[in-house]
N, C-alpha and C positions, 0 to 999 in steps of 0.2 A: 505494501499501500505505499508504505512513504518512496520509493524509487518513483512513484507516479504522482505523489506531490500531495496525498492524504494522511497526516499523523491518523498512527493506526488506531487510536482510545475513538478518535471522531466518525469514523466510518460509517457507525449505524445512523450518526448525524444527519450526512446528506443523504442517506436512504431516504430516511423519515420524509427531510423535506422534499424530496424530490416528488415521491406518494402524495403527501399535503396538497403540493403543489398544481400538482396534476387534478388532483377532486377538485381546488380552489378554482382552475382554469375550465373548468366542462362546461360553463355556465357562458364563458367571454363572448363566446360567438351567436349565442342565438337568446338569450336573457331578456335583450328588452324590447325583441318581438312578441317572446312569450307571454310579458307583461300586457301586452297590447291586447291578446285574443279574448276571447267570450270567456272561455275554460280555464285562461291565463287567472293576469291581475284586473282585466278589461281597462286598466287605464288608455289614455291617450299618448300619443306620440313623443310629448313633450313632456308629459308624467311621467312616463316611463324611462325616458331619458335622465329626468334631473332624481329619477331614484337613484338610478343604476350609474349614473355619473358625479353628478356634482356632491348626493350626499354620502356617496359610495366613498367619492376621492377628498372630499376633506376629513374623514376620518380615517382613513390610509395615512395621509399627513400627518393628522394626532400621534396617531399609534406607533408609526415610526420613528417619533423622535424619542416617544417614552419608551422602546424597547431596548435603545440603548442607555436612556437613564434609569429604567428600572432595573437593567441587569446590571446597572453599578452599583445598584442601594441591595437588592435580592439576589444577585447573582442571575447569571443567563436561565439556568436550567428551570427556576422557578416560571419567568415570564415565559418561557418553551409549554409550562403545563397551561399557564392561565390562556396561550394563545388558542392551544390546541381544544381546552373544555371551552372555553369561548365560540370559538367556531361551531364545533359541536351542537350548544347551548342555542344559539338566537337562529341556527340554520331550522332546524325542529321549528323553531315558533316562525320562522317565515316562512316555511315550506307549508305546515300546516293549520297556519292559523293567518297570520297579514294576507298570506295570496287570495287565500279564501274569503275573506274580508272585500276584498275589491277595493280597499279604502286606500287614497294616495299615503294620506300622512302617516298609517301603521304601516304599510309596506314599505315610504322611505326612510322610518325612523328606524323599523329593526333591522332593515336590508344595511343602514348608514351602520348602528352598533353591531353588526356582523362584519363590518370595513376594517375594523379595530383588531381583529381574530391576528389576519395573517401574516401582516407584520409583527406582533408581538412573538409568535412562533418563528418564521424564517429570518428576522434580522436579529434576533436575538442567540439564535446559533452562528450569525455570521459573527457577530462580538465576542462568543463562545470561541468561534476557530479561529478566528485574528489576535486574542489577548494572549490565547496559550498555545499558540503554534511557535516555533524557532521562526527567528527572522527571516532566514536564507528560502524560509518554505512559504513566509506569505504571500507570493504573487499566486502560485502556485492555486494556493488553499484557493485563495477570490476567485483562480479560475475555476474552480472545484463548485465552490460555495454557488457561483450563477450557473453553473452547466446542468445542476441540480434547480435551481430556482425555473429559470426559464424553458427549461427540458420539460418542467410540469406546466408554467403557465408563458405563456400561452401556448407550446406547441403541443405537446403529446395532450393538454387537456381538452383543444380543440379539436387532435386526432381523434380520441375518446367519444368526443360528444357526436361527431360525425360517424363513428363506427356505432355506436347505440343507438343513435337515430333511424342509423340509413340501415345499414345489414341484418340489424339484430331486430331491430322494426319495435323500439323502446321508445314509448311516449315522451314530450318534454318534462313531463313531471316527475318519471319514473327516473329519468335521465339525471333531472338534481338529486334524486333521492343516489342513486348510484355516487355521486358526487360527494355527499355527507358520507359515505361507507369509507370509500378513500382517504378524506380527509382524517376520520378517525383512524383508521389505519395509518396511515403518514404519522401524524400526532400521537398517537402510543409509540411507533418506534424513537421518535425524536426523544420522549420523553422520555421514558425509562430502559433504553437498551441500549445508549453512548456511559461508556466507562468514567470518561474524563473525569478524574475527582474535584474541580478548581470549580466546575458548574454549578456548584451550591452557595462559593464564597462572593461576596461584593469584591469589585474591580475596583480596587483602593490600594494604596501603600501605608506605610508608616505614620507620614506626615496626616492621614486623615482620621480623624480620632474618632469620629461618628460615622463608618462606614454607609451603616444601616438608617441614616437619616435623610427623613423626608426633603430637610433644605438643601438639600445637594440636588434635586431637580434643578433648582434655585441655581444652585451653582454652575451647572451647566451649561446654564444660557449663557453665563456671560462670558463663554471661550469665543462669541461670535466676536467681540471688540476686544479681547485680550491678545485672539491669536488672528490677525486677519486674515493667515493660511486657510485658517480653517474656512473659515467663509467661503472661502473662495473656492474650497473645493467642495461644499454644502451645493455651491451656485452652477460649477461643474457638473454637479452628480444630476440635480434638477434638469439642464440642458440634456445632458447627457441620452435622457429614453420620452421627454418628453413629446419626440416626435412622432414616436413609435406607439406611444400611447393617441398622439393625435391624427395619423394614420388610423388607428382602429376606428376612429370615429369618422373620420373623413370620406373612407373610403367605397363606403357602398352608397354616396353619394356623387360621387367622380367618375370612379371605376366601373361600380354597381349600377343596380335599376334600384335603390330605393326611392324611397317616393315619386317625384318627377322626372328622376336621372335616366338619361337614355347612356347607359355603362355601356362597356363590351365586355365583362365579366358575370358569372351569374353569381347566386349566392354559394352554391358549391363548391365555383373556383376561387371566391374570394375567401373561402375556406381554406384552401387547399394552398393558395398564395401565402395565407398566413402562414400554415404547418410549415412551409417548405421555407420559408423565409428565415424562420426565429428557429430550426430545425440548424440551417448554416450558420447562425448566431452560436445556438450551445456546442458545437464542435470549437466554433474559433473563440470560444472563451477560454476552453480549456489551454488553446497554444497561445494564446494572449496570455494566460496567466504565468505559465514555464518562459514565454518569450518576455515579458515583463523584465521576470528576475535576473536575465541576461541584458539585455538592451538598456532598463534602466524604466523603474514606473513610470517617471514624470514624461519623459520622452515618450513611451508610448501612447500615454495619454494624450500628449498633446501633436503626435507627427499621426498616428492613425485612429486616434479616437474622435479628437475636436477637427482635424482639417481633413481627413478620409472620411468623414459625415457630411462635412459643409460642401463637399463636392457630390456624394452620393445621394445625397437628399432630394435638393431638383433636380438630377440626373434622373432619378428611379420615378419620380413623378411626371417630368414632362416627355422623355422619352417614350415610356408607355402609352401615356399618353395619345402621343401623338400614330406608333403604329399600332396601338388597338391589338394587342397581341398577347396572350396569355404567358408563350415563352419568353418574350422580353421581359414582362414584370417581373419571370418567377428571378429571371436572369440577376437583373438588376436589385431583385430584393435581396435576393441571394449577397452579394456586394456589399449591401448598407448593414444586413444580417454579419458579413465578417468584420467590415471593418467599426461597427457600433462593440464590436467586443473588444476593441482597443481602449476602452474604459474600464475593462477589469482592473488591473492595475490601481485604480486609485479608492480599492478598495482595501490595499495591504501600505499603500503611504500615505492615508490620512492617520491612523492612528501612530503611526510609525513620526511623526512630526511633532507628537508631542506628549508632554511625562504622563507618564504610566496614570497616575490618579485622574489624571483628564483624559486618558482614553476610552470611558464610554461615553463622557461627553461628545468627542471626534467621532466618534460611531456614531451618536443620536443625531448627529448634522450630517454624518451620508445617511444614514437611512432616512433620514427626511427627505434628506435630496430625493430619494430613490421613491421615495411615497408623493411625495410633491409634484415628480413628473407625471404620476396620473391621473395628477389633477389639474395640474396645469397645463399637459399637450392638449386633452379636450377643450379647457377653458379657451385657451389662443386660437384653436378653431371656432369658435364659435364668438368669439369676436371680429376675426378677421376675415373670414368665410362669406360671410355678407356683403361685406367690401370688397374686395380682390379676388375671391374665387379661390378654386383649389391651387391652380398655378401660384398664387400672391402668395397663400399658406407655405408653401413647400421653398418658397425663398425668403420668409419669415426664416421657415427653422433652417435654414443654411446658413444665414445671416446668426443666428444665436449661436451656430457650433463655433464662427469665425470669432465670435466675441469671447466663448470661454475659451477657446486656444490661445487669446493673449492671457485670460486670469492663470490659464495652468504653468505659465509660465513663474508662476511664486511659489509652487508648490514643490518647492524643494527643501532636500534635506542631508544631512548624509549618509544616511542608515541607507537611502535609495541607490541600487548597485551600479547605479546609472552614474551617477557621483561619486562613489565609490572609487568605479573605475577612470572618472575622470581627475580626481586625485591623485590615482596611482600613476599616472602619466607625464603628471608637473612635477617637476625636483622640487620646485619650493613646496606644494602642498604636502609632497611626502615627506621634508624636511620638517615642516610646523608638527605633522600627524603626531613624529618621531618622537617630537619634542614634548 
């Protein structure tokens, strides 16, 4: 396991996250449509979007932050327990009480509350993995985490939904029950099968006299102005996957036939495009995790993540639309998915830039960025699409990648393998380091 970049005591944690996120991702391709059907939530289109995008996205952002700060207080394993139980309980309420009520307020409230669950589970494990792994393995550990995370959400989650609804002939409701079962299995594995002993300990050092004090929740916020590099890293993380979630919201109306759109892809083709694109991404996550440990974490993020996606994002949209070819859309989607993995070393870089007692807060900022992207991407589509159309939104996304490319140049730390190699190649730096 360690030869391929996974610390042996954490193996089952990666398995648990993978299965849990498959279950969480089952609904991503059809829940909004299901909530509009008479036998579903019976909501109007705007109401369904509000429930599944706005309310849910805000909850994900908040929970993503607390996954880091609560891990610093309770230890990440307890936060994973909470995230697993939370999802199961509120999904049961959502399926068997909220949806049958056909009440927008009830559905949006329960689904939004359930949105707190997956960041607590998955991102608490990321905190656990990054704070207990050897420094030399942190890039590859980040790669394996995002392999497990994106392998489930949206890649295999959408694939399981397509298989269940299509060849297996399951109803939309029964498919949601299947997602509940998968999350319960993954949550149990991640919560109880991991043998690493530090998961129950708060993330603190001897300078923190009250590691379990809830005042540490507020102490974690001030890192945003104490360490400008952490703030820059959080902004980079938001932009990292914001276009991904934005495209989820926009493609049915530009490439597909939702609403009055005269697109060139069917619903099945859109689901296939999503699965293949992010299938390429999960394979690339592993590559860039290991590659970053050699090329340098910051350089990988800047060159391949920021600059690569700045080119790939508008290219994917405009060339696919001009060609009206499913094959072209898939190929360019894979290019974007591969370059998107260039951001993977950010998960190793951010906690390495701060003192040990601030690692929980730094990872809270990182996780908040990941959760914030799920809200910011669709929000930008909502704001810009009526005025500039899909092409304008794609250009906005590309411009955002260029902005964070500049910000990423500030994310320098001596522990970065790239900085270590640069220092080793400079005689003056070597002398100073020796001294």
